[in-house]
DONU-349126 format. One record per residue (C-alpha): residue in three letters; x, y, z. Coordinates in pm, whole numbers, plus 32768, in hexadecimal, padded with zeros to 4 digits. Last residue first. Example, Ala and Ser with C-alpha at 12.3 -4.5 7.8 and 13.67 -1.06 7.14 Angstrom:
# residues 2
SER85577F9682CAALA84CE7E3E830C
***
This chain:
# residues 391
SER1AE712332554PHE1B3411C42402LYS1C74110C2435PHE1D9610CB235FLYS1EA40FD723F9SER1EB40EBC22DEPHE1EB00FBF21D8ALA1FA810A32267ILE208B0F692295SER206F0F44211EVAL20D910AF20EDALA21E710B621B7ILE22820F672138LEU22540FF41FC0SER22EF1146201CLEU2422109220CFVAL24480FA21F9FLEU245610D71EB8LEU253A118D1F9FALA2632106C1FAFMET262310441E2EILE268511BE1DF8HIS278E11C31EE7LEU281F10631E5ASER280611201CF8VAL28C912451D93GLU2A2311E91CFDGLN2980115C1BC3LEU28FB12C41B6FGLN2A4E13651B71GLY2B12143C1C8BGLY2BB615791C34PHE2BD515D61DB6TYR2B0816FD1DCCMET29A216BC1D44LEU299415311CF9LYS2A7814DE1E19HIS29DD15DD1F04LEU286115851EBCALA28B0140C1EE0ASP295C143D2039MET284715232093ILE272014342051TRP27CE12FE20CDGLY282D13CC221DTHR26D414352234PRO263C12BF2203LEU273B124B2334PHE281A1134234FASN292A11E5228DALA291F130D237FLEU298812452499LYS2ADA11FA23F6GLN2B10137023A7MET2AB813A9252ETRP2B9212CE2599GLN2CB5134D24C8PRO2C8114B42554THR2BD215A92478ILE2C7716692358GLU2BEA15952243ILE2A9215A522E0PRO2A7D16FF2255TRP298B17C22348TRP283B17E92390CYS27B716D62297GLY28BE15DF22F6GLY280314BD2357LEU282314EE24CCALA27B0163524C8ALA266D161523EELEU263414AE2474LEU2611154625DDLEU254616962547SER244B15DC24A3PHE240D14BC25B1ILE240515C926B5THR22F5168B25FCSER2236157C256DILE222314BF26C3ALA21C715F22798SER20CF167D269CVAL200415502674GLN200914F127EBGLY1F8D16472847GLU1E6416332725SER1E0414EE27E3GLN1E00136E27D9ALA1EC5134F26A0LEU1EC211F825EESER1E09124C24BCGLY1EB613A32477LEU201212FC24C1LEU1FC5121E23B3VAL1F27130322B5ALA206613E122F7LEU215112C222D5ALA20C9128D2188SER210913ED2121ASN226413EE21C4PHE22C212BA20D3ALA2231135A1F9AALA22D214A91FDATRP242713F81FEFLEU23D613441EAELEU238F14871E06LEU24D315151E8DILE258614091DF7VAL24D6141E1CA4VAL2529159E1CAEILE26AB15621CE0ALA269914651BC5VAL25EE153C1AD4LEU26DF16691B38HIS280C158F1ADFASN290316AA1A77GLY28FF17631BB8TRP27E918261C8CHIS28A819691C58ILE28321A461D8ALYS28251BB71D49PHE27921C171EACLEU267A1CE81E12LEU26181C271CD3TRP26941AEC1CF5GLY263B1A951E59ILE24EA1B401E1AVAL24B31A491D02MET253119201DB2GLY245D19621EF2TYR231B19BC1E2EILE232F18861D5BILE237F17A51E92GLN227718591F61LEU217118101E43ILE21DB16B31E4DTHR219D16951FCCILE203916FF1F8CPHE1FF516211E74TRP208F14EE1F64LYS1F8515592077GLY1E7C15201F7ALEU1F0313FB1ED2TRP1F0C134C2041LYS1D8213CC2073GLY1D34134C1F11LEU1E0811EA1F50ILE1D5711BE2091ILE1BEC1209201AGLU1C0711481EE3LYS1C7F0FFB1FA2ARG1B72102D2098THR1A6E10291F8BLEU199D115D1F21PRO181D10FD1EE6THR180111E12027ALA17CC118C218FALA1948119521C3LEU195412F32142ARG186313362269LYS194C12902354LEU1A64133522C6VAL19BE1496232FGLY196D14302478SER19DD156B2538GLN1AE814A525EAARG1B6713C424BAGLU1B81150123DELEU1C3415B724FATYR1D1D14AA24E4ILE1D4C14982374SER1D9815FB2381LEU1EAF15EE2489SER1F65150223D7GLY1F7F15C222A5SER1FC4171C2356SER20C8167C242ELEU217415532391ALA214F15CC2219ILE21B217412259MET22D316C22340MET234A15C62258ILE2351169C213EPHE23EA17A62217MET250D16F42268VAL256A1698210CLEU254D17F320B2ILE2627189421E2GLY273F178A2156PRO272517F41FDEVAL271F195C2045ALA281F195E2152GLN293218B120BDASN296619881F9EPHE28DE1AB5204BGLY2A0F1AA62147SER2AFE198B2115PRO2B2A186A201CILE2C4F1778204EASN2D4B179B1F2BLEU2DAE16361F31LYS2F25160E1EC6GLU2F7E14D51E13GLY305013F91EAEALA31A913FF1F5ESER325814CC1E57SER33DB14F11E68ILE34BF15DE1ED9GLU364E15BB1EF8VAL36ED16AA1FE0TYR3839172C1FA0ILE3943178A207EASN3A96180E1FEALYS39DA193A1F3DPRO3AF819EB1E4DLEU3B341B6B1EB0GLU3A7A1C5D1DB8ASN39AE1CE51ECCVAL3AE51D411FADALA3B931DC91E72ASP3A641EAD1E35PHE3A2C1F121FA6ASN3AE620691F93LEU3AE6211E20DBSER3BDF226320F6ASP3C9E22AA223ATHR3CC7212B2260ASN3E41212521CEASN3EF21FF62201ASN3E051F382132LEU3DD01DBC2110LYS3D961D822280LYS3CC91EBD22B4PHE3BF41E582186VAL3BB31CE32232LEU3B501D8C2361ILE3A6F1E8622C1ASP39E31D6B21F6GLY399C1C9A232ELEU38EA1DAE23C2THR38031DC82269GLN37CB1C52229DTYR373A1C9E23F3LEU36491DA22352ALA35E61CAD2232LYS35921B8D2355GLU34DF1C90242BILE33F51CE922FASER33BC1B9A2296PHE335A1B102409GLN32831C382421ASP31D81BF822D3ARG31A11A75231FASP31171ACB246DGLN30271BD4240BTHR2FB01AD122FBLEU2F9819AC23C7GLY2E911A7924B9ASN2E721BDA246CALA2E8D1CF42395LYS2E551E5A23D3SER2FC41E9523D8ALA30B41F922479TYR32251FA52455LYS3333209724E5ILE3497209124C2GLU356E211425E0ILE36DE216325BELYS379A21BB26D3GLU38D8228226A9ASP3A2921E9266DLYS3A96232025CDALA3AE522712480LEU397721C02498LYS38D5230A24DFGLN398A23982396SER3923225022C8LEU37B82274232BASN379A23ED22CEGLU361E23F022F2PRO354822ED23A8LEU34A121D322E8TRP334F21B0233FLEU327E204522CFARG311F2025226BARG303A1EF22238THR2EB81F4121F6TYR2EF0204620F7ASP2E1F216F20DDLYS2ED6224921C0PHE2FFF225520B5TYR2F1022C71FC0TYR2E5522201E90LYS2E07229B1D32LEU2E7923FD1CDFGLU2FA923F51DB6GLN304325751DABLYS301A25BC1F09ASP30B924651F63LYS31EA24C41E88GLN325125E51F3AGLN3223257520B5ASN32BC242C204CPHE324E22EA1FDFILE32F321A01F52PRO320120871EC1LEU32BF1F581F13THR324F1E061E9BPHE32CB1D0A1F8CGLY33641BA01F2EGLU346E1B7E203BGLN35841BF81F3CGLU34C31D3F1F26LEU34D01D63209AARG36511D54207CTYR36671E5F1F69ILE359B1F392013ILE36751F18216EGLN37A41F452060ARG370820941FD5ALA36C7210A214DLEU383120D3218APRO389821802042ASP37C922C1209CASN376023371F39VAL361F22B11F27ALA35AA23721DCFASP347E244C1D97GLY350825371E8AALA348025C11FF6HIS354F24C220C9GLN3471243821E4GLU342C22F12153TRP32D422592187ILE32CC210C2103ALA3189205F2090VAL318B1ED020CCASN30C31E291FA7THR31071CA11FA8THR2FE01BFC2021THR2EE21CF91FB4ASN2E061DD42084ILE2DFC1F361FDASER2D141FF820C9LYS2BD02090203CGLY2AEA1F8A20E9ALA2B7E1E2920F4PHE2A141DBD2135GLY29E91C2A2125GLY2B031BCF220DTHR2A4B1AD92305THR29891BE423A9SER29081C742276GLY28951B3821DCILE27E81AD62314PHE27331C38233BGLY26E71C6321C4PHE26731AF6216CPHE25AF1AF722BBVAL25141C3B2262ILE24C31BCE2116PRO24341A8B2173MET235D1B36227CILE22A11C132170PHE22011B34206CLEU21A419D52108TRP21C31A212266VAL20FA1B672250LEU1FF31AAD2168LEU1FD21981225ATHR1F701A8D2369LYS1E801B2E228EGLU1DD119E1225ALYS1CF31A062106LEU1E1C19342071SER1DC617FA211FTYR1C4C1816209BGLN1CDD18261F35PHE1DC317181F52ASP1CBC161E2003LYS1BB816711EE7LYS1CC3160F1DDCALA1D2D14E51E83ILE1BCD14641EC1PHE1B9814BB1D52LEU1CBD140F1CD2ILE1C6D12E11D9FLYS1B0912DB1D07LYS1B9F12E61BADLEU1C9D11D91BD1MET1B8810ED1C37
***
């Protein structure tokens, strides 16, 4: 029996690989989607230095050190906010060997003669530019404005402590004891939510397993029903059980090929680290592929037209991918969407992958995910058995 099932599966697998459209979706489109989705969600940083703490400062003074005391105090306050501050001027930028001022995503310009302008009550304009966006941009702007306002406060304190304001020296101001303290404690473990390629590659791979199985797999079953191939198989010594299992296994082989290719490409081209629980990740993806292969057999048995196969497989795949967190991290979505993902198989998959790959999760934390996928796959195979049609 097993030999006959494997024979059908092998022939079905080989026949499927002759379809040029399937080959494009198997080997070319994943790279396109990995690159596009990954780059639009932060995958490509280009040449820019895009870290959370780097703010490059352009200081007009041509020497190696920042001599203006007001400029030094601004830099001091920025450092208190946790920024790393590479300082550039016309001379230093020409000598820079690795990165230049223009390479940084966050840049701040300090005008020359700040202290003299302050003494003459002239307007001082400090320019800041950033390629960051969203919460990162808001946080940077708040921290920089806070540092500047603190510097204004330092000027007032300095004037109160010193009768002579011609020469600014903020050492005494900076050494004053702090009268207000903020007590900080942890509110729980911080989750480094994946973005860019770290999110796109596993997410799009989950979506493609579903799309390949439902579109190509179910369409081939439908066409074999229409052409009479399944009728001729039914007339052979093969049993109904052998035919159904062989067809299901053939679709599963295609999705397994997709898994292997997607994981290898993710590792080689997009530098994805699949975590310390690679076996568990592979098992989860295999169960997901088995479930979708069973759905392909079921849809191919029930569909009444090619258009119906295409519409159902496309809408179903895209909808589950979007709501389950394949396109974006489900952790950043509204609460209602996160709760909805708990009831979707794509949500189970992405939650398990995130736990194992990025959140330091252990096998016991995804055991329920694996059991749920196993039960779901068995249910799908059982329904496919009961609804399978030869014509």
